[in-house]
VOPAGU-2260 file (C-alpha; in pm, 1 decimal, decimal comma):
REM VOPAGU-2260
SITE   aa  ch    i         X         Y         Z
SITE  MET   A    0   -2099,8    -672,9    -233,9
SITE  ILE   A    1   -1728,7    -530,9    -211,7
SITE  LEU   A    2   -1478,4    -795,7     -99,9
SITE  ILE   A    3   -1161,5    -611,9      -0,9
SITE  THR   A    4    -842,3    -823,6      69,3
SITE  GLY   A    5    -575,8    -629,1     260,2
SITE  ALA   A    6    -843,5    -429,6     361,0
SITE  THR   A    7    -665,9    -389,2     733,7
SITE  GLY   A    8    -364,4    -183,5     583,4
SITE  PHE   A    9    -307,7     144,8     550,8
SITE  ILE   A   10    -473,7     150,9     219,6
SITE  GLY   A   11    -712,1     -63,5     311,9
SITE  ARG   A   12    -813,0     117,9     568,6
SITE  THR   A   13    -880,2     458,4     405,3
SITE  LEU   A   14   -1062,7     271,1     116,1
SITE  VAL   A   15   -1263,9      97,1     328,9
SITE  ARG   A   16   -1416,8     419,2     506,0
SITE  GLN   A   17   -1463,5     576,8     173,0
SITE  LEU   A   18   -1670,2     297,3      64,9
SITE  SER   A   19   -1843,5     278,6     395,0
SITE  SER   A   20   -1912,2     652,2     407,6
SITE  ILE   A   21   -2085,9     625,5      73,0
SITE  GLY   A   22   -2303,2     312,6     159,4
SITE  TYR   A   23   -2091,5      -1,3      -0,1
SITE  PRO   A   24   -2162,3    -304,0     193,6
SITE  LEU   A   25   -1856,6    -443,7     239,0
SITE  ARG   A   26   -1670,0    -748,4     334,6
SITE  ALA   A   27   -1312,4    -788,3     477,7
SITE  LEU   A   28   -1087,3   -1119,5     409,9
SITE  ILE   A   29    -838,4   -1175,2     707,4
SITE  ARG   A   30    -606,0   -1422,5     692,7
SITE  PRO   A   31    -634,3   -1617,4    1037,1
SITE  SER   A   32    -425,7   -1464,7    1260,7
SITE  PRO   A   33    -415,7   -1405,6    1679,3
SITE  ARG   A   34    -418,2   -1058,7    1654,8
SITE  SER   A   35    -732,3    -844,1    1618,9
SITE  PRO   A   36    -748,6    -727,3    1268,2
SITE  ARG   A   37    -711,7    -338,5    1258,7
SITE  LEU   A   38   -1003,6    -203,3    1095,1
SITE  PRO   A   39   -1167,0     133,4    1118,8
SITE  LYS   A   40   -1375,9     210,0    1426,5
SITE  GLY   A   41   -1707,7     266,2    1377,9
SITE  VAL   A   42   -1702,8     128,7    1028,8
SITE  PRO   A   43   -1995,5    -154,5     930,4
SITE  VAL   A   44   -1828,6    -391,9     757,5
SITE  GLU   A   45   -1836,4    -802,5     730,2
SITE  VAL   A   46   -1479,0    -986,4     783,6
SITE  ALA   A   47   -1445,7   -1310,0     633,7
SITE  VAL   A   48   -1080,3   -1492,2     821,9
SITE  VAL   A   49    -955,5   -1685,3     538,1
SITE  SER   A   50    -648,1   -1735,7     382,7
SITE  LEU   A   51    -549,4   -1680,1      18,5
SITE  ALA   A   52    -414,5   -2023,9      17,0
SITE  ASP   A   53    -776,9   -2186,6      94,7
SITE  LYS   A   54    -970,6   -2235,0    -199,1
SITE  ARG   A   55   -1266,5   -2365,2     -71,0
SITE  GLY   A   56   -1215,7   -2111,0     242,2
SITE  LEU   A   57   -1230,0   -1830,7     -82,4
SITE  ARG   A   58   -1540,8   -1971,7    -256,8
SITE  ALA   A   59   -1716,4   -1915,6      76,9
SITE  ALA   A   60   -1586,8   -1561,7     122,1
SITE  LEU   A   61   -1689,6   -1474,5    -207,7
SITE  ARG   A   62   -2082,3   -1536,7    -207,5
SITE  ASP   A   63   -2290,4   -1239,6    -283,2
SITE  VAL   A   64   -1977,8   -1086,5    -397,2
SITE  ASP   A   65   -1994,3    -885,8    -708,9
SITE  VAL   A   66   -1659,8    -676,1    -682,1
SITE  ILE   A   67   -1303,2    -748,0    -549,9
SITE  ILE   A   68   -1053,0    -505,8    -443,8
SITE  HIS   A   69    -756,7    -687,8    -420,3
SITE  LEU   A   70    -440,9    -508,1    -197,6
SITE  ALA   A   71    -281,4    -754,6     -15,6
SITE  SER   A   72      46,4    -838,7     -87,3
SITE  ALA   A   73     378,0   -1009,1     165,2
SITE  GLU   A   74     583,7    -695,4      84,9
SITE  ASN   A   75     558,0    -521,7     407,3
SITE  GLN   A   76     601,1    -848,5     597,8
SITE  GLY   A   77     983,9    -828,1     513,1
SITE  SER   A   78    1125,4   -1137,6     515,1
SITE  ARG   A   79     882,0   -1293,9     728,9
SITE  GLY   A   80     667,5   -1281,9     433,4
SITE  SER   A   81     633,8   -1486,1     106,7
SITE  LEU   A   82     603,5   -1351,9    -212,4
SITE  LEU   A   83     514,0   -1628,1    -364,1
SITE  THR   A   84     223,7   -1741,7    -156,5
SITE  ALA   A   85      84,0   -1400,7    -136,5
SITE  ASP   A   86     107,1   -1256,5    -418,6
SITE  ILE   A   87     156,3   -1487,1    -684,3
SITE  GLN   A   88     -44,0   -1810,5    -578,0
SITE  GLY   A   89    -296,3   -1629,4    -324,8
SITE  THR   A   90    -355,6   -1432,4    -646,7
SITE  GLU   A   91    -439,0   -1701,8    -864,1
SITE  ASN   A   92    -638,1   -1889,2    -623,1
SITE  LEU   A   93    -873,5   -1591,2    -581,4
SITE  VAL   A   94    -940,8   -1574,4    -959,6
SITE  GLU   A   95    -993,1   -1901,2    -983,5
SITE  ALA   A   96   -1285,3   -1882,8    -673,8
SITE  ALA   A   97   -1340,6   -1520,0    -828,7
SITE  SER   A   98   -1451,2   -1695,6   -1155,1
SITE  ASP   A   99   -1603,4   -1997,6   -1008,1
SITE  ALA   A  100   -1864,2   -1722,7    -806,8
SITE  GLY   A  101   -1933,1   -1542,9   -1084,9
SITE  VAL   A  102   -1790,0   -1217,9    -986,1
SITE  ASP   A  103   -1863,9    -926,7   -1203,7
SITE  ARG   A  104   -1530,5    -713,0   -1145,9
SITE  LEU   A  105   -1154,2    -774,7    -983,1
SITE  VAL   A  106    -984,0    -441,1    -919,0
SITE  TYR   A  107    -584,1    -533,0    -833,5
SITE  LEU   A  108    -299,4    -270,9    -658,8
SITE  SER   A  109      27,8    -336,6    -858,1
SITE  HIS   A  110     305,7    -134,1    -895,4
SITE  ILE   A  111     477,7      70,9   -1166,7
SITE  GLY   A  112     711,8    -118,1   -1309,6
SITE  ALA   A  113     595,9    -429,2   -1204,4
SITE  GLY   A  114     658,4    -733,8   -1445,3
SITE  ARG   A  115     778,3   -1099,0   -1505,3
SITE  ALA   A  116    1141,4   -1043,0   -1609,9
SITE  SER   A  117    1193,4    -786,8   -1368,3
SITE  ALA   A  118    1533,1    -843,7   -1169,7
SITE  TYR   A  119    1334,2    -686,3    -839,6
SITE  PRO   A  120    1145,9    -945,7    -639,0
SITE  ALA   A  121     852,9    -722,9    -532,7
SITE  PHE   A  122     794,0    -584,6    -885,0
SITE  LYS   A  123     832,7    -958,4   -1064,3
SITE  ALA   A  124     589,2   -1117,1    -808,6
SITE  LYS   A  125     338,5    -822,6    -884,7
SITE  GLY   A  126     391,7    -904,2   -1269,0
SITE  ILE   A  127     321,3   -1263,9   -1264,1
SITE  ALA   A  128       4,4   -1164,2   -1054,4
SITE  GLU   A  129     -85,1    -929,6   -1306,3
SITE  GLU   A  130     -47,6   -1212,2   -1553,7
SITE  HIS   A  131    -295,5   -1433,3   -1325,3
SITE  ILE   A  132    -564,9   -1145,9   -1367,2
SITE  ARG   A  133    -534,0   -1070,1   -1717,1
SITE  ASN   A  134    -554,0   -1497,7   -1790,5
SITE  GLY   A  135    -879,3   -1511,9   -1588,3
SITE  LYS   A  136   -1222,0   -1525,3   -1651,2
SITE  VAL   A  137   -1345,8   -1206,6   -1489,4
SITE  PRO   A  138   -1295,9    -895,5   -1600,8
SITE  TYR   A  139   -1018,1    -684,6   -1438,3
SITE  THR   A  140    -880,1    -294,2   -1378,6
SITE  ILE   A  141    -525,6    -307,1   -1303,8
SITE  LEU   A  142    -382,9      18,9   -1127,0
SITE  ARG   A  143     -58,1      49,9   -1107,0
SITE  SER   A  144      72,3     333,5    -858,0
SITE  SER   A  145     363,1     491,0    -757,4
SITE  LEU   A  146     432,3     483,0    -382,2
SITE  VAL   A  147     168,6     560,8    -154,0
SITE  TYR   A  148     223,4     812,6     138,7
SITE  GLY   A  149     -36,6     898,1     399,8
SITE  PRO   A  150     -61,8     885,5     819,3
SITE  GLU   A  151     -13,3     498,2     857,2
SITE  ASP   A  152     204,3     412,3     570,9
SITE  HIS   A  153     522,8     223,9     554,9
SITE  PHE   A  154     700,4     475,8     345,8
SITE  THR   A  155     762,7     862,6     549,3
SITE  ASN   A  156     696,9     720,0     914,5
SITE  ASN   A  157     960,3     447,9     869,2
SITE  LEU   A  158    1184,1     713,7     712,2
SITE  SER   A  159    1096,2     949,5    1048,4
SITE  ARG   A  160    1154,9     685,1    1253,2
SITE  LEU   A  161    1507,5     580,0    1111,4
SITE  VAL   A  162    1574,9     957,8    1092,5
SITE  ARG   A  163    1486,9    1007,5    1461,8
SITE  SER   A  164    1662,1     717,1    1553,3
SITE  SER   A  165    1977,9     814,3    1425,4
SITE  PHE   A  166    2259,0     986,3    1540,9
SITE  GLY   A  167    2436,7    1241,1    1306,5
SITE  VAL   A  168    2386,4    1089,5     984,7
SITE  PHE   A  169    2174,0     928,1     792,0
SITE  PRO   A  170    2235,6     705,9     492,8
SITE  ILE   A  171    2126,7     663,3     120,4
SITE  PRO   A  172    2200,6     495,4    -211,6
SITE  SER   A  173    2445,9     636,8    -411,4
SITE  GLY   A  174    2468,5     587,2    -736,1
SITE  ARG   A  175    2186,8     646,9    -976,0
SITE  ARG   A  176    1919,0     887,9    -868,4
SITE  THR   A  177    1619,5     750,9    -938,4
SITE  VAL   A  178    1274,1     892,1    -887,4
SITE  VAL   A  179     932,1     848,7    -816,4
SITE  GLN   A  180     604,6    1007,3    -752,4
SITE  PRO   A  181     463,6     976,0    -446,7
SITE  VAL   A  182      62,5     901,0    -454,0
SITE  TRP   A  183    -125,4    1051,1    -143,3
SITE  VAL   A  184    -391,3     797,0     -30,6
SITE  GLU   A  185    -691,9     940,5      -5,0
SITE  ASP   A  186    -615,5    1016,9    -375,9
SITE  LEU   A  187    -538,3     639,5    -474,0
SITE  ALA   A  188    -842,3     532,6    -257,7
SITE  THR   A  189   -1035,4     799,3    -466,8
SITE  CYS   A  190    -939,3     655,7    -795,4
SITE  ILE   A  191   -1022,8     316,6    -691,3
SITE  LEU   A  192   -1347,8     460,3    -628,3
SITE  TRP   A  193   -1414,2     608,9    -948,9
SITE  SER   A  194   -1285,3     322,6   -1130,2
SITE  LEU   A  195   -1566,6      85,6    -983,8
SITE  GLU   A  196   -1807,2     320,4   -1137,0
SITE  ASN   A  197   -1690,3     360,2   -1471,9
SITE  GLU   A  198   -1730,2      68,1   -1701,7
SITE  ASP   A  199   -1505,9     259,4   -1988,2
SITE  THR   A  200   -1197,4      97,3   -1709,1
SITE  LEU   A  201   -1283,1    -260,1   -1723,3
SITE  ASN   A  202    -961,5    -479,7   -1913,6
SITE  LYS   A  203    -765,7    -187,6   -1863,6
SITE  VAL   A  204    -432,9     -99,1   -1682,2
SITE  TYR   A  205    -360,5     210,1   -1535,0
SITE  GLU   A  206     -30,5     372,5   -1436,9
SITE  LEU   A  207    -117,4     634,2   -1113,2
SITE  GLY   A  208     171,7     897,5    -977,7
SITE  GLY   A  209     124,4    1232,5    -806,6
SITE  SER   A  210     236,7    1574,0    -948,0
SITE  GLU   A  211     599,9    1561,5    -843,5
SITE  PHE   A  212     914,1    1355,2    -882,6
SITE  PHE   A  213    1186,8    1316,3    -617,5
SITE  THR   A  214    1502,8    1111,7    -547,7
SITE  LEU   A  215    1509,1     931,8    -206,3
SITE  GLN   A  216    1739,8    1236,0    -116,2
SITE  GLN   A  217    1492,7    1446,4    -188,4
SITE  ILE   A  218    1220,7    1300,4      10,4
SITE  VAL   A  219    1461,8    1254,1     359,4
SITE  GLU   A  220    1515,8    1616,5     313,4
SITE  ASN   A  221    1157,3    1707,1     289,7
SITE  ILE   A  222    1077,8    1456,4     625,3
SITE  MET   A  223    1383,7    1660,5     794,0
SITE  GLU   A  224    1240,2    1983,9     713,5
SITE  THR   A  225     896,5    1859,8     807,6
SITE  THR   A  226     976,7    1712,8    1176,2
SITE  HIS   A  227    1265,1    1955,5    1239,5
SITE  ARG   A  228    1531,8    1710,6    1278,7
SITE  GLN   A  229    1827,7    1806,5    1016,7
SITE  ARG   A  230    2096,5    1483,6     972,6
SITE  PHE   A  231    2438,4    1449,6     753,9
SITE  LEU   A  232    2302,6    1252,3     476,9
SITE  VAL   A  233    2594,2     979,9     428,0
SITE  PRO   A  234    2545,9     793,4      37,0
SITE  LEU   A  235    2641,0     407,3      66,2
SITE  SER   A  236    2639,4     167,9    -231,4
SITE  PRO   A  237    2334,3      12,5    -296,0
SITE  ILE   A  238    2485,8    -309,5    -226,0
SITE  THR   A  239    2634,5    -207,0      82,0
SITE  LEU   A  240    2301,2       5,0     185,5
SITE  ARG   A  241    2084,3    -350,5     112,5
SITE  ALA   A  242    2355,9    -550,5     305,5
SITE  MET   A  243    2293,6    -361,8     610,7
SITE  THR   A  244    1955,0    -392,7     556,1
SITE  VAL   A  245    1873,1    -773,9     563,7
SITE  PHE   A  246    2160,6    -805,0     840,3
SITE  LEU   A  247    1940,6    -534,8    1061,7
SITE  GLU   A  248    1614,1    -687,0     952,2
SITE  GLY   A  249    1718,7   -1040,7    1108,3
SITE  ILE   A  250    1823,4    -887,7    1458,8
SITE  ILE   A  251    1626,9    -649,8    1497,9
SITE  PRO   A  252    1222,9    -734,1    1562,9
SITE  ASN   A  253    1009,7    -530,7    1366,4
SITE  PHE   A  254    1309,4    -359,5    1174,5
SITE  PRO   A  255    1112,3     -36,0     995,5
SITE  ILE   A  256    1283,0    -108,9     654,9
SITE  SER   A  257    1280,1    -433,1     453,4
SITE  SER   A  258    1506,3    -533,0     140,3
SITE  PHE   A  259    1176,9    -548,7     -60,5
SITE  TRP   A  260    1134,3    -159,1      13,6
SITE  LEU   A  261    1462,5     -93,9    -123,9
SITE  ASP   A  262    1335,4    -248,9    -468,0
SITE  TYR   A  263    1100,1      28,7    -471,9
SITE  PHE   A  264    1385,9     297,5    -535,0
SITE  ALA   A  265    1605,8      48,5    -717,8
SITE  VAL   A  266    1440,9     174,0   -1064,0
SITE  ASN   A  267    1231,5     463,4   -1170,6
SITE  ARG   A  268     871,8     423,3   -1080,7
SITE  THR   A  269     726,0     726,7   -1267,4
SITE  CYS   A  270     472,6     784,0   -1530,1
SITE  ALA   A  271     281,6    1081,6   -1698,1
SITE  VAL   A  272     244,8    1396,3   -1476,8
SITE  ASP   A  273    -115,6    1440,4   -1592,4
SITE  SER   A  274    -206,6    1048,4   -1567,7
SITE  MET   A  275    -429,2    1100,8   -1246,0
SITE  PRO   A  276    -628,1    1445,1   -1384,5
SITE  ARG   A  277    -657,8    1293,6   -1751,9
SITE  ILE   A  278    -809,8     935,9   -1657,1
SITE  PHE   A  279    -976,7    1021,7   -1341,2
SITE  GLY   A  280   -1054,0    1396,1   -1344,7
SITE  LEU   A  281    -884,3    1434,0   -1013,1
SITE  MET   A  282    -552,5    1700,9    -948,5
SITE  PRO   A  283    -309,0    1498,9    -679,3
SITE  ALA   A  284    -216,3    1660,8    -375,5
SITE  ARG   A  285     155,4    1800,8    -310,5
SITE  PHE   A  286     360,1    1545,7    -131,4
SITE  THR   A  287     567,0    1839,0      43,5
SITE  TYR   A  288     172,0    1998,5     152,4
SITE  ARG   A  289      96,1    1631,2     330,7
SITE  LEU   A  290     327,0    1560,7     529,7
SITE  ASP   A  291     206,0    1735,2     860,8
SITE  TYR   A  292     113,3    1371,6    1025,1
SITE  LEU   A  293     503,0    1314,8    1110,8
SITE  ILE   A  294     546,9    1623,4    1374,2
SITE  ARG   A  295     565,2    1433,1    1681,2
SITE  LYS   A  296     335,8    1562,2    1917,3
SITE  GLN   A  297     408,3    1658,9    2285,2
SITE  TRP   A  298     332,0    1340,8    2561,7
SITE  TYR   A  299      36,9    1612,6    2729,7
SITE  GLN   A  300    -103,8    1605,3    2330,5
SITE  ARG   A  301     -80,2    1301,0    2301,3
SITE  ALA   A  302    -245,3    1208,5    2586,0
SITE  TRP   A  303    -538,8    1417,6    2577,6
SITE  SER   A  304    -581,6    1277,3    2194,1
SITE  THR   A  305    -632,3     971,0    2334,9
SITE  VAL   A  306    -877,4    1078,1    2595,3
SITE  THR   A  307   -1087,0    1266,9    2350,9
SITE  LYS   A  308   -1059,6     961,5    2090,5
SITE  ARG   A  309   -1163,0     723,9    2362,7
SITE  ILE   A  310   -1453,5     906,9    2445,2
SITE  ALA   A  311   -1565,1     998,5    2109,1
SITE  ASP   A  312   -1552,3     567,9    2050,7
SITE  PHE   A  313   -1740,0     519,8    2414,4
SITE  ARG   A  314   -2029,9     755,0    2257,8
SITE  ALA   A  315   -1997,2     587,3    1933,9
SITE  ARG   A  316   -2121,5     265,5    2073,4
């Protein structure tokens, strides 16, 4: 049995679909919420509604579990989330419960640049969580990835939304030209899957990145070209842009960018360009070839897609 935390996130949903297609028995750990969990439809998966702060509940959720894939994080919640509670203390509680339950392996998704000494909250929290895992008694595999993109991500989709809603101009950070290596979500899910099937990955840390390096400006330019929406890019100092983000995040519900998100472009998040082929034998997807999901369909196309999807869901019952 594989238990997945963060299974309702866009990486988690992709991973659940891949693992289920192979036949792995799955259990999703979902925090208590009045909203219905966004699990993939038509995929057989058990659900355990438990908070990472509930040690007793975690022990019950880990019954018969052999492997944990730990994806849960508070980063996408912005100011509404708590990295201390979810990422640091939650990981510590999970490692302790996994040790008591005799779990065989824990796979943790971290960030390139994670470290206790980092000046950026998201990277610092991941670094401390990694320490809890390495100091625990459960064999682990830590995968540090660069930015992950895909049809349901909080990265390219949010940038595309901001570009569409902007009027003629679009702000970008000025100063240092930091670069990232975007990773296609299906490629990352495949690497997680292959790490489960390879005993050589036990108690090791790997850094994963795509085959291309991009600055934020180049990423925005690619998104504008794909969506056919041109804007004049206005450089702003990182301090000014962060202040604007914090202010807008506080007054606009569900504002698509958080201060944690800006941390991703505060430092270079790169690794060896051949890391994925060398470690997992997988050639990563090209970023510019995978952005078609950002193209907005006409209203009648969206309506037809909704109708056909509902018919398919009805037949699958």
